[in-house]
C-alpha positions in Angstrom: -5.8 28.2 27.0 -7.5 26.6 24.0 -7.1 22.9 23.6 -5.2 21.8 20.5 -7.4 19.5 18.4 -6.2 16.1 17.4 -4.9 15.8 13.9 -4.8 12.0 13.5 -6.0 8.8 15.1 -4.0 5.6 15.0 -6.1 2.8 13.6 -5.3 0.8 16.7 -7.2 3.4 18.8 -10.5 2.9 17.0 -11.7 -0.6 18.1 -11.8 0.6 21.7 -13.2 4.0 20.8 -16.0 2.6 18.5 -16.6 -0.8 20.2 -16.0 -2.5 16.9 -13.5 -5.2 15.9 -10.4 -4.4 13.9 -11.5 -6.7 11.0 -14.8 -4.8 10.9 -13.1 -1.5 10.7 -10.7 -2.9 8.2 -13.7 -4.0 6.1 -15.0 -0.4 6.0 -11.6 0.7 4.7 -11.6 -2.0 2.1 -15.1 -0.8 1.0 -13.7 2.7 0.5 -15.4 4.3 3.5 -12.2 5.0 5.5 -8.9 6.3 4.2 -5.7 4.8 5.7 -2.6 6.9 5.9 1.0 6.3 7.0 4.1 8.5 7.5 6.9 7.4 5.2 10.5 8.4 4.8 11.6 9.6 1.4 11.1 7.1 -1.4 11.4 7.3 -5.2 8.3 6.6 -7.4 9.8 6.8 -10.8 10.9 10.4 -11.3 8.8 11.5 -8.3 10.0 11.8 -4.7 7.4 10.9 -2.1 7.6 11.5 1.7 5.6 12.6 4.7 2.0 11.4 5.4 0.5 9.7 2.5 -2.5 7.5 1.9 -2.1 3.7 1.5 -4.5 1.5 -0.5 -6.5 -0.5 2.1 -6.2 -3.7 0.0 -2.4 -3.4 0.2 -2.4 -3.6 4.0 -5.5 -5.9 4.3 -3.4 -8.6 6.0 -2.8 -6.4 8.9 -6.6 -6.4 9.7 -6.9 -10.2 9.9 -7.6 -11.6 13.4 -4.5 -13.8 13.4 -2.2 -11.0 12.3 0.4 -10.1 14.9 0.6 -6.4 15.9 4.3 -6.2 15.4 4.2 -8.1 12.1 5.3 -6.0 9.0 4.3 -6.3 5.4 6.1 -4.7 2.5 3.9 -2.1 0.7 4.8 -1.0 -2.8 2.0 1.6 -3.5 1.1 4.9 -1.9 -1.3 7.7 -2.8 0.2 11.2 -2.6 -1.8 13.8 -0.7 -2.8 15.7 -3.8 -3.7 12.6 -5.9 -6.4 10.0 -6.1 -4.5 7.1 -7.8 -1.5 5.2 -6.2 2.1 5.4 -7.4 4.5 2.6 -7.4 7.6 2.7 -5.2 10.7 2.0 -7.4 13.3 2.7 -4.7 13.8 0.9 -2.4 12.9 -1.9 -4.7 11.2 -3.9 -2.0 8.9 -1.1 -0.9 8.4 0.0 2.7 7.5 -2.3 5.6 4.3 -1.2 7.3 3.0 -2.4 10.7 -0.5 -2.1 12.1 0.7 0.5 14.5 1.8 2.7 11.7 -1.6 3.3 10.2 -3.3 6.6 10.7 -6.7 8.2 9.9 -7.4 11.9 9.6 -9.2 13.1 12.7 -11.7 15.2 10.8 -12.7 12.2 8.7 -13.0 10.1 11.8 -15.3 12.7 13.3 -17.5 12.8 10.2 -17.6 9.0 10.0 -18.7 8.8 13.7 -21.5 11.3 13.2 -22.8 9.7 10.0 -22.8 6.2 11.5 -23.7 7.2 15.1 -20.6 5.3 16.4 -20.4 7.3 19.6 -24.2 7.2 20.1 -24.4 10.9 19.6 -27.6 10.5 17.6 -27.4 13.9 15.9 -24.9 16.6 15.4 -24.8 19.3 18.1 -25.9 22.7 16.9 -23.0 25.0 16.4 -23.2 28.6 17.4 -22.1 30.9 14.6 -20.7 34.4 15.3 -20.1 37.1 12.7 -20.4 36.7 9.0 -17.1 34.7 8.5 -15.2 34.5 5.3 -17.1 34.1 2.1 -16.6 30.8 0.3 -13.8 30.6 -2.2 -15.4 28.1 -4.4 -19.0 27.6 -5.7 -19.8 24.6 -3.5 -23.6 25.1 -3.8 -23.6 25.3 -7.6 -21.4 22.2 -7.7 -23.7 20.2 -5.5 -26.7 21.1 -7.7 -25.0 19.9 -10.9 -23.4 16.8 -9.3 -26.8 15.7 -7.8 -28.4 16.0 -11.2 -25.5 14.0 -12.7 -25.9 11.3 -10.0 -29.7 11.1 -10.6 -28.9 10.4 -14.3 -25.9 8.1 -14.0 -26.0 6.7 -10.5 -23.5 6.9 -7.6 -19.9 6.0 -8.4 -18.7 2.8 -6.8 -15.7 4.4 -5.1 -15.4 7.5 -2.9 -12.3 8.5 -5.0 -14.5 8.4 -8.1 -17.0 10.7 -6.4 -14.2 13.1 -5.4 -12.9 13.0 -9.0 -16.5 13.9 -10.3 -16.4 17.0 -8.0 -12.9 18.0 -9.1 -14.0 17.6 -12.7 -16.9 20.0 -12.1 -14.6 22.7 -10.6 -12.1 22.3 -13.5 -14.9 22.8 -16.1 -16.7 25.6 -14.3 -13.9 27.6 -12.6 -13.9 31.2 -13.8 -10.3 31.9 -12.7 -8.9 28.4 -13.1 -8.7 27.7 -9.4 -9.7 24.2 -8.2 -9.9 23.0 -4.6 -7.3 20.5 -3.6 -8.2 16.8 -3.2 -8.0 16.8 0.6 -10.4 19.7 0.9 -13.0 18.1 -1.5 -12.7 14.8 0.3 -13.3 16.3 3.8 -16.2 18.5 2.6 -18.0 15.9 0.6 -17.2 12.5 2.4 -20.3 12.8 4.5 -22.5 13.3 1.4 -21.0 10.2 -0.3 -21.5 8.0 2.8 -25.2 9.0 3.0 -25.8 8.6 -0.7 -24.1 5.2 -0.6 -26.5 4.0 2.1 -29.5 5.2 0.1 -28.8 4.6 -3.6 
C-alpha cells in the first residue's frame, strides 16, 4: 500500500529535524525564505471572508521565535495572506484579530523539501536522480519561455528583494503572454520557482 506523503510540517518539528535553533529558522522566515502558514476559523476582512489554511506574515509572529517566548504563549495577529494572494489582508472581525501560538504555525511539506535540498539541511548533498516512466502529461503553461524572459529581466534589473516580488514578476509574465488568458495560481508558481529564487539570492 503506497505511503501517504506529508502535506505540512509544524514549525516546532524543524529544529530537531534540521539541527538548527528556532530563532535561526525564524530568521529565515523573516528574510522571506520560508512561508509560515496557520489554520484559522472564519474571519471577516472587510467584505472578504477568510478561513482555512492561510499564510501569516513572519514579522507579525516574530515574537514567537524569540528564545524567551513560551511555547503556550499566544499573540494576536491581525493580518493574513489568502492562498491565492501575495499581499496580506486586515482582519476586521473579530476586532482583536486571532490569537496564534507557536504550535499553530505550519510550513508546506513541498517547500520544506525544496529548502532542505537547496541548503543541504539533511546532508543529502545532491538531489537523488528520479526515474521517469512514460511521457507524462504535457506542460499546461510555457514555463521554459517564462524562465528565459525572466532571467533576461533579472540580468537587466536585478533580483527582487522579496520572494513574493519574484513570484509577482512571474505571474505578470504569464498574464502578459498567455494566449488563452490562463495564468497559474500563486501556490503553483511559488512551489515551482522557490528553488530558483533561493539559488539566485545566494549568488546575486
